[in-house]
Residue frames relative to the residue before (quaternion, step in Angstrom):
aa qw qx qy qz dx dy dz
M 1.0000 0.0000 0.0000 0.0000 0.00 0.00 0.00
K 0.6364 0.5278 -0.3366 0.4508 3.59 1.00 -0.78
E 0.6398 0.5292 -0.3348 0.4456 3.58 1.03 -0.75
I 0.6398 0.5224 -0.3290 0.4578 3.57 1.03 -0.77
L 0.7290 0.4318 -0.2420 0.4729 3.58 0.85 -0.95
A 0.5461 0.6421 -0.4015 0.3581 3.61 1.16 -0.46
G 0.7315 0.4305 -0.2483 0.4668 3.59 0.99 -0.75
M 0.5737 0.6108 -0.3718 0.3995 3.59 1.23 -0.13
P 0.5466 -0.5912 0.4648 0.3683 3.60 -1.16 0.48
W 0.6704 -0.5278 0.3410 0.3945 3.55 -1.23 0.48
W 0.6657 0.5310 -0.3227 0.4133 3.60 0.94 -0.81
V 0.5840 0.5513 -0.3854 0.4544 3.59 1.16 -0.42
K 0.6929 0.4815 -0.2758 0.4604 3.58 0.91 -0.92
W 0.8096 0.3311 -0.1390 0.4644 3.57 0.85 -0.98
V 0.7503 0.3310 -0.2143 0.5306 3.62 1.21 -0.23
A 0.7486 0.4378 -0.2478 0.4320 3.58 0.55 -1.15
I 0.6870 0.4813 -0.2975 0.4560 3.62 0.82 -0.91
P 0.6678 0.4671 -0.3307 0.4758 3.68 0.84 -0.73
V 0.6296 0.5205 -0.3427 0.4639 3.62 1.02 -0.71
L 0.6435 0.5047 -0.3193 0.4788 3.60 0.97 -0.80
A 0.6440 0.5150 -0.3256 0.4626 3.58 0.97 -0.79
L 0.6533 0.4997 -0.3157 0.4732 3.60 0.99 -0.76
V 0.6424 0.5128 -0.3305 0.4638 3.59 1.01 -0.75
V 0.7050 0.4618 -0.2684 0.4665 3.59 0.87 -0.96
F 0.8107 0.2632 -0.1093 0.5114 3.59 0.78 -1.04
G 0.3249 0.7900 -0.4759 0.2094 3.61 1.23 0.20
G 0.6620 0.5032 -0.3054 0.4639 3.57 0.95 -0.86
L 0.6521 0.5093 -0.3077 0.4698 3.56 0.99 -0.82
I 0.6514 0.5076 -0.3127 0.4693 3.57 0.94 -0.88
T 0.6512 0.5091 -0.3139 0.4671 3.58 0.97 -0.86
S 0.6503 0.5170 -0.3207 0.4550 3.60 0.94 -0.84
V 0.6655 0.4979 -0.3030 0.4663 3.58 0.91 -0.90
L 0.6689 0.4913 -0.3075 0.4654 3.60 0.90 -0.87
T 0.6320 0.5213 -0.3337 0.4663 3.59 1.01 -0.77
F 0.6514 0.5133 -0.3106 0.4645 3.58 0.96 -0.85
V 0.6811 0.4910 -0.2949 0.4561 3.59 0.87 -0.94
V 0.6637 0.4891 -0.3125 0.4719 3.61 0.92 -0.85
G 0.6449 0.5155 -0.3198 0.4649 3.59 1.00 -0.79
L 0.6490 0.5140 -0.3076 0.4690 3.56 1.02 -0.83
L 0.6567 0.4980 -0.3128 0.4721 3.59 0.96 -0.82
F 0.6347 0.5196 -0.3332 0.4650 3.60 1.03 -0.75
K 0.6623 0.4935 -0.3077 0.4724 3.59 0.93 -0.87
L 0.6323 0.5229 -0.3288 0.4676 3.58 1.04 -0.74
L 0.6445 0.5136 -0.3162 0.4700 3.59 1.00 -0.80
V 0.6474 0.5000 -0.3185 0.4790 3.61 0.97 -0.83
F 0.6368 0.5323 -0.3238 0.4542 3.60 0.98 -0.84
V 0.6670 0.4938 -0.3009 0.4698 3.59 0.89 -0.94
A 0.6508 0.5077 -0.3209 0.4644 3.61 0.98 -0.80
L 0.6654 0.4985 -0.3094 0.4615 3.61 0.96 -0.82
V 0.6487 0.4984 -0.3203 0.4777 3.59 0.98 -0.81
G 0.6455 0.5133 -0.3209 0.4657 3.59 0.97 -0.80
G 0.6530 0.5038 -0.3087 0.4738 3.58 0.99 -0.80
L 0.6388 0.5232 -0.3192 0.4652 3.57 1.01 -0.80
I 0.6536 0.4998 -0.3108 0.4758 3.59 0.94 -0.87
Y 0.6341 0.5293 -0.3266 0.4594 3.60 1.00 -0.81
V 0.6827 0.4828 -0.2942 0.4629 3.59 0.85 -0.97
V 0.6569 0.5070 -0.3226 0.4553 3.60 0.91 -0.86
R 0.6688 0.4843 -0.3094 0.4716 3.60 0.92 -0.82
K 0.6265 0.5425 -0.3386 0.4457 3.59 1.02 -0.78
F 0.7143 0.4314 -0.2593 0.4862 3.59 0.85 -0.95
T 0.6291 0.5306 -0.3440 0.4521 3.59 1.04 -0.67
S 0.6820 0.4711 -0.3012 0.4714 3.59 0.91 -0.83
S 0.6681 0.4824 -0.3242 0.4645 3.63 0.97 -0.71
S 0.6662 0.4735 -0.3242 0.4763 3.62 1.00 -0.67
G 0.6062 0.5492 -0.3557 0.4522 3.61 1.11 -0.53
S 0.6549 0.4991 -0.3223 0.4670 3.60 1.01 -0.67
R 0.6193 0.5357 -0.3484 0.4562 3.61 1.13 -0.56
E 0.6443 0.5356 -0.3238 0.4395 3.58 1.04 -0.74
D 0.6153 0.5658 -0.3405 0.4305 3.57 1.14 -0.60
W 0.5858 0.5744 -0.3859 0.4218 3.60 1.15 -0.51
């Protein structure tokens, strides 16, 4: 492979081949990126919901504990 690319101009190696790869695999790359971004968003929502649940449980647990002391 190095021998094939050695005789080519620089723009073929650094411009034409990456552009061809984006054209051929563009849909796949877009699908993977969409999946990863969606997964990260769902993970962020999950972490926020768990954090909110822990906050609410601690808030009610601490307030009910103070009532029992009376």
